[in-house]
DOMIZA-877556 format. One record per residue (C-alpha): residue in three letters; x, y, z negated. Coordinates in steps of 0.2 Angstrom, whole numbers, plus 5000, padded with zeros to 4 digits. Each point is the difference from the previous one (the first is absolute). Layout:
REM DOMIZA-877556
alaXYZ/...
//
This chain:
REM DOMIZA-877556
met461644575197/met499150084985/ser499450185001/pro500750124986/pro498750034986/arg498950155003/trp500750104985/ala501849995008/ala499350075017/ala499150144991/ala501650044990/phe501050015016/ser498850115008/leu500050134985/leu501950005000/leu500150035019/ala498750144998/ala501150084986/leu501649995011/leu499350075016/pro500150194995/val501849984994/val500549925016/ala499150135011/leu500850144990/gly501749955007/phe499450015018/ser498950164998/pro500050115015/thr500050154989/thr501749964992/thr501350125006/ala501949985001/pro501150114989/gln500350175008/val501850035005/glu500550184999/ala500750085016/tyr501950035000/gln500350194998/pro501850065004/pro500950094986/val499750194999/arg501550114999/ser500050104983/val499950195001/ala500050134987/asp498350024991/asp499850175007/thr500449965018/pro498850085012/pro499249905014/phe500950015017/ser499250145011/arg500850095015/asp499250164994/ala501050004984/val501849945005/ser501350094989/asp501650075007/asp501049864992/val498949865008/leu500150095017/trp501950015000/leu500149824994/ala498849945014/arg501050105013/cys501549914995/ile499349825000/tyr499150035016/ser501650055008/glu500949844995/thr498649875003/lys498249975005/arg499849844990/ala499250034983/pro501049884989/glu501650085007/gln499350174997/glu499749964982/leu501849944997/val500750165009/ala498850104989/trp500749924984/val501850055006/val499550185002/arg499150004983/asn501549924992/arg501150145007/val498850144994/glu499949924982/thr501949974999/glu500350185008/tyr501249915012/arg501250125008/gly499350134990/arg498350005008/ser498549994989/thr498550035011/tyr499349905014/glu500250145013/ala501950024995/val500349815000/val499249985017/leu500950155008/asp501749954991/pro501250025015/tyr500549835009/gln499049894988/phe498449965010/ser500450005019/ala498450085006/phe500350154990/asn501850035004/pro500550175007/gly499850005018/ser499049845001/ala498850005014/lys498649924989/arg500250124986/arg498750135006/leu498749875004/phe500149924982/leu500050174992/ser498550055009/leu498949864993/his498750064988/pro498649904990/his498850005015/ser501249975014/asp499349865012/ala501649915003/gln499849825001/gly500349924983/trp500250164991/ala498549984989/gln500849834994/ala501650094996/leu499150134990/glu499149874990/val501649904997/ala500950154994/his498550054988/thr500149824993/val501950004997/tyr500050184993/his498749964987/ala500549824996/thr500749954983/ala501849964997/ala499549824998/asp499649995018/arg501750045005/pro500649875012/phe501950024996/asp501050094987/gln500050195000/lys501850015007/thr499449925016/arg500150165010/his500849945017/phe499449905015/tyr500449975018/ser499349925015/glu501149895010/arg498950035015/ser500350195000/met501949984998/arg501050015015/gly500549835005/gly499249934984/arg501550064990/thr500050014981/pro500250184993/ala501650034991/trp499250024983/ala499149835001/ile501649905005/gly500349874986/lys498450044991/gln498649884997/pro498350065004/val498649994987/gln498549895002/pro498450104996/val498749924988/arg498449955009/phe500750045017/arg501049905013/pro500750135012/asp500749955017/pro501950034997/arg500250045018/arg498850154997/phe500450064982/arg501349964987/phe500050094983/tyr501450034989/ser500350054982/ala501350114991/ile500850075016/ala501150154996/ser499250175003/ala501450065012/thr499349885013/val498650035012/ile498549895003/gly499849885015/
//
């Protein structure tokens, strides 16, 4: 077999020398993979002038709201939904009540605050620096809902009632909820055995 001419071998060597840097670039150990930005959960919108949460600066409205949601549940998502029910009542002046204190103490609306309730004194005694388990969380949830924008509302403004099947004797449905369809809050999936929320219930009825 004849050997290739010297000029062909030289040309092949030059071509190989030119291609080596290009090939090496594709395998360079300094090449970095594209950076993937870490997922950040959505942040609830609040008014521009919302103060940061601090137990040293809890307003009376937030305190009353926290007392109410803490009396109903110790779970933060459920507390937030209950807080919106209270806020809806205040903003629509439901049953003629236009303040958080008046809404919470409205007779036979929130069971823990009913006249003669054994728990009434306990919840009324809570203050911003009480050390009850989970109380700080309730204060912060109340602060968040109190300062949230209307766009954060998880159901319409006429959603002002709820009841808990677990707290009803025999799991019965209260008279005001019979035949009514509960609403499905946006962003939340509450356990219907624990909480069901209702819109446009007549003002003459009481909450569950």
